[in-house]
C-alpha positions as CSV (number, residue, x, y, z in Angstrom):
1,X,0.0,0.0,0.0
2,X,2.8,2.4,0.9
3,X,4.5,1.7,-2.4
4,X,1.3,2.5,-4.3
5,X,0.9,5.9,-2.7
6,X,4.6,6.6,-3.2
7,X,4.3,5.8,-6.8
8,X,1.2,7.9,-7.2
9,X,2.9,10.9,-5.5
10,X,5.9,10.6,-7.8
11,X,3.8,12.0,-10.7
12,X,3.8,15.8,-10.8
13,X,0.3,15.9,-12.3
14,X,-1.0,13.9,-9.3
15,X,0.7,16.2,-6.8
16,X,-0.8,19.2,-8.6
17,X,-4.2,17.6,-8.6
18,X,-4.1,16.9,-4.8
19,X,-3.1,20.5,-4.1
20,X,-5.7,21.9,-6.4
21,X,-8.6,19.9,-4.9
22,X,-7.5,20.8,-1.4
23,X,-7.7,24.5,-2.3
24,X,-10.9,24.0,-4.1
25,X,-12.5,22.1,-1.2
26,X,-11.7,25.0,1.2
27,X,-13.2,27.5,-1.2
28,X,-16.5,25.7,-2.0
29,X,-17.3,24.5,1.5
30,X,-18.9,27.8,2.8
31,X,-20.6,28.4,-0.6
32,X,-22.1,24.9,-0.6
33,X,-23.2,25.1,3.0
34,X,-25.3,28.3,2.3
35,X,-26.6,26.9,-0.9
36,X,-28.1,24.0,1.0
37,X,-29.3,26.1,4.0
38,X,-30.9,28.7,1.7
39,X,-32.5,26.0,-0.5
40,X,-30.6,27.2,-3.5
41,X,-29.1,23.9,-4.5
42,X,-30.9,23.8,-7.9
43,X,-30.0,27.5,-8.4
44,X,-26.4,26.5,-8.0
45,X,-26.8,23.8,-10.7
46,X,-28.5,26.3,-12.9
47,X,-25.7,28.8,-12.5
48,X,-23.1,26.1,-13.4
49,X,-24.8,25.8,-16.8
50,X,-25.4,29.5,-17.2
51,X,-21.7,30.3,-17.4
52,X,-21.3,27.9,-20.4
53,X,-21.8,30.5,-23.2
54,X,-19.4,33.0,-21.7
55,X,-16.7,30.3,-21.3
56,X,-17.2,29.1,-24.8
57,X,-17.1,32.6,-26.3
58,X,-13.9,33.3,-24.3
59,X,-12.4,30.1,-25.6
60,X,-13.3,30.9,-29.2
61,X,-11.9,34.5,-29.0
62,X,-8.7,33.8,-27.0
63,X,-8.3,30.1,-26.7
64,X,-7.9,28.2,-23.4
65,X,-6.6,31.3,-21.6
66,X,-7.7,31.3,-18.0
67,X,-8.3,35.0,-18.0
68,X,-10.5,34.9,-21.0
69,X,-12.5,32.0,-19.7
70,X,-12.8,33.8,-16.3
71,X,-14.0,37.1,-17.8
72,X,-16.4,35.4,-20.2
73,X,-17.9,33.1,-17.6
74,X,-18.2,35.8,-15.1
75,X,-20.1,38.1,-17.5
76,X,-22.4,35.2,-18.5
77,X,-23.1,34.1,-14.9
78,X,-23.8,37.6,-13.5
79,X,-25.9,38.4,-16.6
80,X,-28.1,35.4,-16.2
81,X,-28.5,35.9,-12.5
82,X,-29.4,39.6,-12.9
83,X,-31.8,38.9,-15.8
84,X,-33.5,36.1,-13.8
85,X,-33.9,38.5,-10.8
86,X,-35.3,41.2,-13.1
87,X,-37.9,38.8,-14.6
88,X,-38.9,37.7,-11.1
89,X,-39.5,41.3,-10.0
90,X,-41.1,42.7,-13.1
91,X,-43.1,39.8,-14.5
92,X,-45.5,37.1,-13.3
93,X,-42.8,34.4,-13.7
94,X,-41.2,33.3,-10.4
95,X,-37.5,33.3,-9.9
96,X,-37.1,29.5,-10.1
97,X,-38.9,29.3,-13.5
98,X,-37.1,32.3,-14.9
99,X,-33.7,30.9,-13.9
100,X,-34.5,27.5,-15.3
101,X,-35.5,29.0,-18.6
102,X,-32.4,31.1,-18.9
103,X,-29.9,28.5,-17.9
104,X,-31.4,26.0,-20.4
105,X,-31.1,28.6,-23.1
106,X,-27.5,29.5,-22.0
107,X,-26.4,25.9,-22.0
108,X,-27.9,25.3,-25.5
109,X,-26.2,28.5,-26.8
110,X,-22.9,27.5,-25.4
111,X,-23.0,24.0,-27.0
112,X,-24.1,25.5,-30.3
113,X,-21.3,28.1,-30.4
114,X,-18.7,25.4,-29.5
115,X,-20.0,23.1,-32.2
116,X,-20.3,25.8,-34.9
117,X,-16.8,27.1,-34.2
118,X,-15.3,23.8,-35.3
119,X,-13.2,23.6,-32.1
120,X,-10.7,20.8,-31.8
121,X,-11.3,20.7,-28.1
122,X,-13.9,17.9,-27.4
123,X,-17.2,18.9,-25.8
124,X,-16.7,16.6,-22.9
125,X,-13.7,18.6,-21.7
126,X,-16.1,21.6,-21.2
127,X,-18.8,19.4,-19.6
128,X,-16.6,17.2,-17.3
129,X,-13.3,19.0,-16.9
130,X,-9.8,17.5,-16.4
131,X,-8.2,17.9,-13.0
132,X,-5.2,15.8,-14.1
133,X,-4.4,18.4,-16.8
134,X,-4.5,21.5,-14.6
135,X,-1.7,24.0,-15.3
136,X,0.0,26.6,-13.2
137,X,-2.3,29.4,-14.4
138,X,-5.4,27.4,-13.4
139,X,-3.9,26.6,-10.0
140,X,-3.2,30.3,-9.5
141,X,-6.8,31.0,-10.3
142,X,-8.0,28.4,-7.7
143,X,-5.8,30.0,-5.0
144,X,-7.0,33.5,-5.9
145,X,-10.7,32.5,-5.8
146,X,-10.2,30.6,-2.6
147,X,-8.5,33.6,-0.9
148,X,-11.2,35.9,-2.2
149,X,-14.0,33.6,-1.0
150,X,-12.6,33.1,2.5
151,X,-12.0,36.8,3.0
152,X,-15.4,37.7,1.7
153,X,-17.1,35.1,4.0
154,X,-15.2,36.6,7.0
155,X,-17.1,39.8,6.2
156,X,-20.4,38.3,5.0
157,X,-20.8,35.4,7.4
158,X,-23.0,37.2,10.0
159,X,-25.3,38.9,7.5
160,X,-25.7,35.7,5.6
161,X,-26.6,33.8,8.7
162,X,-29.2,36.4,9.7
163,X,-30.7,36.6,6.2
164,X,-30.8,32.8,6.0
165,X,-32.5,32.2,9.3
166,X,-34.8,35.3,9.3
167,X,-34.9,37.1,5.9
168,X,-37.9,39.3,7.0
169,X,-36.0,40.6,10.0
170,X,-32.8,41.1,7.9
171,X,-34.6,43.1,5.3
172,X,-36.2,45.3,7.9
173,X,-32.9,46.1,9.5
174,X,-30.8,46.6,6.4
175,X,-31.1,49.4,3.8
176,X,-29.6,47.4,1.0
177,X,-30.2,43.7,1.6
178,X,-29.6,42.9,-2.1
179,X,-25.9,43.6,-1.6
180,X,-25.5,40.5,0.5
181,X,-27.6,38.4,-1.9
182,X,-25.7,39.6,-5.0
183,X,-22.4,39.2,-3.2
184,X,-23.1,35.6,-2.4
185,X,-24.2,34.9,-6.0
186,X,-20.9,36.5,-7.2
187,X,-19.0,34.2,-5.0
188,X,-21.0,31.3,-6.3
189,X,-20.1,32.2,-9.9
190,X,-16.4,32.7,-9.1
191,X,-16.2,29.3,-7.5
192,X,-18.0,27.6,-10.4
193,X,-15.5,29.2,-12.7
194,X,-12.6,28.1,-10.5
195,X,-14.0,24.5,-10.5
196,X,-14.6,24.5,-14.3
197,X,-11.2,23.2,-15.3
198,X,-11.4,20.6,-12.6
199,X,-15.0,19.3,-12.9
200,X,-16.4,21.0,-16.0
201,X,-19.8,22.7,-16.1
202,X,-21.8,19.6,-15.4
203,X,-19.9,18.4,-12.4
204,X,-18.7,21.7,-10.8
205,X,-21.6,22.1,-8.5
206,X,-21.4,18.5,-7.3
207,X,-18.5,19.3,-4.9
208,X,-20.5,22.2,-3.5
209,X,-23.8,20.4,-2.9
210,X,-23.0,16.8,-2.0
211,X,-20.5,17.4,0.9
212,X,-22.6,20.2,2.3
213,X,-25.8,18.1,2.2
214,X,-24.0,15.2,3.8
215,X,-22.7,17.5,6.6
216,X,-26.3,18.6,7.2
217,X,-27.1,15.2,8.5
218,X,-24.5,15.4,11.2
219,X,-24.4,18.9,12.7
220,X,-26.9,21.6,13.6
221,X,-24.7,24.7,13.4
222,X,-23.7,26.6,10.3
223,X,-20.0,26.7,11.2
224,X,-20.0,23.0,11.9
225,X,-21.6,22.3,8.6
226,X,-19.0,24.4,6.8
227,X,-16.1,22.6,8.6
228,X,-17.5,19.1,8.1
229,X,-18.4,19.9,4.5
230,X,-14.8,20.8,3.9
231,X,-13.7,17.5,5.4
232,X,-16.2,15.5,3.2
233,X,-15.2,17.5,0.1
234,X,-11.5,17.0,0.6
235,X,-11.9,13.3,1.4
236,X,-14.1,12.8,-1.7
237,X,-11.5,14.5,-4.0
238,X,-8.6,12.6,-2.7
239,X,-10.4,9.2,-2.8
240,X,-11.7,10.0,-6.3
241,X,-8.2,10.8,-7.5
242,X,-6.8,7.6,-5.9
243,X,-9.5,5.6,-7.7
244,X,-8.8,7.3,-11.0
245,X,-5.1,6.5,-10.7
246,X,-5.8,2.9,-9.7
247,X,-8.2,2.5,-12.6
248,X,-6.7,4.6,-15.5
249,X,-9.9,4.4,-17.6
250,X,-12.0,6.1,-14.8
251,X,-12.5,9.8,-15.3
252,X,-11.3,11.8,-12.3
253,X,-14.1,14.3,-12.1
254,X,-17.0,11.9,-12.0
255,X,-15.0,9.6,-9.6
256,X,-14.7,12.5,-7.1
257,X,-18.4,13.3,-7.4
258,X,-19.3,9.7,-6.9
259,X,-17.2,9.6,-3.7
260,X,-19.0,12.7,-2.5
261,X,-22.3,10.9,-3.3
262,X,-21.1,7.9,-1.1
263,X,-20.5,10.3,1.8
264,X,-24.0,11.7,1.3
265,X,-25.6,8.2,1.2
266,X,-23.8,7.1,4.3
267,X,-24.7,10.3,6.2
268,X,-28.3,10.0,5.2
269,X,-28.5,6.5,6.6
270,X,-26.5,6.7,9.8
271,X,-26.3,10.5,10.5
272,X,-28.2,11.8,13.6
273,X,-30.5,13.9,11.4
274,X,-30.9,11.2,8.7
275,X,-32.9,7.9,8.5
276,X,-31.3,6.7,11.8
277,X,-33.3,9.3,13.6
278,X,-36.5,7.5,12.7
279,X,-35.5,4.3,14.4
280,X,-34.4,5.8,17.7
281,X,-36.5,6.2,20.8
282,X,-38.2,9.6,21.0
283,X,-36.2,10.4,24.2
284,X,-32.9,9.7,22.3
285,X,-33.7,11.9,19.3
286,X,-31.8,15.2,19.1
287,X,-34.0,18.1,18.2
288,X,-33.7,18.8,14.5
289,X,-32.0,22.0,13.6
290,X,-34.2,24.8,12.2
291,X,-34.6,24.6,8.5
292,X,-33.8,27.7,6.4
293,X,-36.5,30.3,6.7
294,X,-38.2,28.3,9.5
295,X,-37.9,31.2,12.0
296,X,-39.6,33.6,9.6
297,X,-42.3,31.1,8.8
298,X,-43.1,30.7,12.5
299,X,-43.3,34.4,13.0
300,X,-45.6,34.6,10.0
301,X,-48.0,32.1,11.6
């Protein structure tokens, strides 16, 4: 066993992949925790597809330059999020329906542009990524996004907690509550772009949602969910990389997401807030943590 790990660590691309996934896990852990708590998991998936046309246009214009992909994806992601919010405010369509319509259109446009441009880069590299081919520029992007995310959460953590638990109270006490909401969505888009080279547009949100959802079955505090989500994400990545090295035909991105799914399944079965809670005696059951918006709903009643 020791020889196997020593052999795996001798390859520079594997060392780079382990470092990149460790940085990415630290970055996406707080974003994923609040996506789950705020019931925005599907919105995160939608945004992962919404950045597709911007990334493709950036690639067609300037090639696989990290800066061009970052700018293009950022413009597309922020544009789709802003347009969805505008449709929700000004029309009869609700935010979930408007976001679903826009992200489906964005994904189709991205695939169409990539196919029409006659690119030699296969479509699966955009959809599933390639962590084993990550370069120094992409690794620098990961470090920059992780630093930005952690610093931003140091400032936004308290407002995000208040707006998650009691949005009515938060809006009544804040002049511009939309700043926190848009700031969080911007961090979401940045982390999706950082994860693009690793997981692609289809798998990028998997490392955000699955570890955070698994941690939800174990802890009742937001900080605890962030910390445990990071541990699950890091373990999923490193186990997935080991499996992909052991089985060379196995793609690394899906392998890591499958490992995260395994942590989720185990947590749902044996976690104190999962199925195991149903088979315990009532006196042994720990009170379930408040769900997002539960406090405001109780006040409304």
